[in-house]
C-alpha positions as CSV (number, residue, x, y, z in Angstrom):
1,M,0.0,-0.3,0.2
2,L,2.6,2.4,0.8
3,G,4.6,1.7,-2.8
4,K,1.8,2.4,-4.4
5,I,1.3,6.2,-2.1
6,S,4.8,7.2,-3.4
7,K,4.2,5.9,-7.0
8,I,1.0,8.3,-6.8
9,L,3.1,11.1,-4.8
10,H,5.8,10.8,-7.8
11,I,3.1,10.8,-10.5
12,Q,1.5,14.2,-9.2
13,S,5.0,15.5,-8.8
14,L,6.3,15.3,-12.0
15,T,3.2,16.5,-13.4
16,A,3.1,19.5,-10.8
17,S,7.2,19.9,-12.4
18,L,6.3,20.0,-16.1
19,C,3.7,22.5,-15.2
20,I,6.1,24.6,-13.6
21,D,8.6,24.5,-16.5
22,V,6.0,26.0,-19.3
23,K,6.8,29.7,-19.7
24,I,4.3,32.2,-21.3
25,K,6.2,35.5,-22.4
26,I,3.5,38.9,-22.8
27,V,4.9,41.7,-24.4
28,M,3.1,44.3,-22.8
29,S,3.1,48.1,-23.9
30,Q,2.6,51.9,-22.0
31,L,-0.7,54.1,-23.3
32,N,-0.5,57.9,-22.9
33,I,-2.8,60.4,-22.4
34,R,-3.7,63.8,-21.5
35,I,-6.0,64.4,-18.9
36,D,-6.9,67.0,-16.1
37,E,-4.8,66.4,-12.8
38,E,-7.5,66.9,-10.8
39,L,-9.7,63.7,-12.6
40,K,-6.3,61.9,-12.0
41,N,-5.5,62.4,-9.0
42,A,-9.4,60.9,-7.8
43,F,-9.4,57.9,-10.2
44,I,-6.4,57.1,-8.8
45,K,-7.3,57.8,-5.1
46,K,-10.5,55.9,-6.0
47,A,-9.2,52.7,-7.4
48,K,-6.7,52.5,-4.4
49,E,-10.0,52.9,-2.0
50,N,-11.3,49.5,-4.0
51,N,-8.0,47.5,-3.3
52,T,-6.9,48.2,-7.1
53,S,-5.3,50.3,-9.6
54,A,-5.5,52.4,-12.2
55,T,-4.1,50.8,-14.7
56,E,-6.5,47.5,-14.2
57,L,-9.7,49.6,-14.1
58,L,-8.5,51.2,-17.7
59,I,-7.3,47.7,-18.9
60,E,-11.0,46.1,-17.6
61,Y,-12.5,49.1,-19.8
62,M,-10.6,48.4,-23.0
63,K,-11.7,44.6,-22.9
64,Q,-15.0,45.6,-22.3
65,Y,-15.2,48.3,-24.8
66,L,-13.3,45.3,-27.3
67,I,-16.2,42.7,-27.0
68,S,-19.2,45.0,-26.4
69,P,-21.5,45.0,-30.0
70,A,-21.0,48.5,-32.0
71,Q,-21.6,51.7,-30.8
72,K,-24.5,53.7,-32.5
73,T,-24.3,57.2,-33.4
74,E,-26.7,59.3,-31.4
75,S,-28.9,60.1,-35.4
76,Q,-29.0,56.2,-35.1
77,R,-30.3,56.2,-31.6
78,I,-32.5,59.0,-32.3
79,E,-34.2,57.4,-35.3
80,E,-34.4,54.3,-33.0
81,I,-36.5,55.7,-30.7
82,D,-38.6,57.6,-33.1
83,A,-39.3,54.3,-34.3
84,K,-40.7,53.0,-31.1
85,L,-42.6,56.3,-30.1
86,H,-44.7,55.7,-33.6
87,K,-45.2,51.9,-32.8
88,V,-46.6,53.5,-29.1
89,E,-48.8,56.0,-30.8
90,E,-50.4,53.6,-33.1
91,M,-50.7,50.8,-29.9
92,D,-52.5,53.9,-28.6
93,V,-55.2,54.0,-30.9
94,R,-55.9,50.8,-31.1
95,L,-56.2,51.0,-27.7
96,H,-58.9,53.7,-27.6
97,R,-60.0,52.3,-30.2
98,V,-61.4,48.7,-28.4
99,E,-62.0,51.0,-25.9
100,Q,-64.5,52.4,-27.5
101,M,-66.0,49.3,-28.7
102,L,-66.1,47.5,-25.3
103,G,-68.2,50.5,-24.4
104,E,-70.8,50.0,-26.9
105,L,-70.7,46.3,-26.3
106,A,-71.4,47.1,-21.7
107,A,-74.1,50.0,-23.6
């Protein structure tokens, strides 16, 4: 029984050492931006208060931005709202007709 345990431990040790030998090379770069100093300081302070860094927050935002659907222009959003408003107005007219019919049937 002890022999089986030592073989299992040896295999686990070998597996762990194989995982450690794998090396990953990540190339990092810098992004310099111009920003109001007051805004920068407040952002860094709040990040620290939340146990993170400005860099980590900005990187996460960039990743989320890249996977989000394409952003619509203001005029596209206005057109969509107008179309939805038109549908609501049509539904209001239909509802008014139904209410009239129900009123006539009740009378």
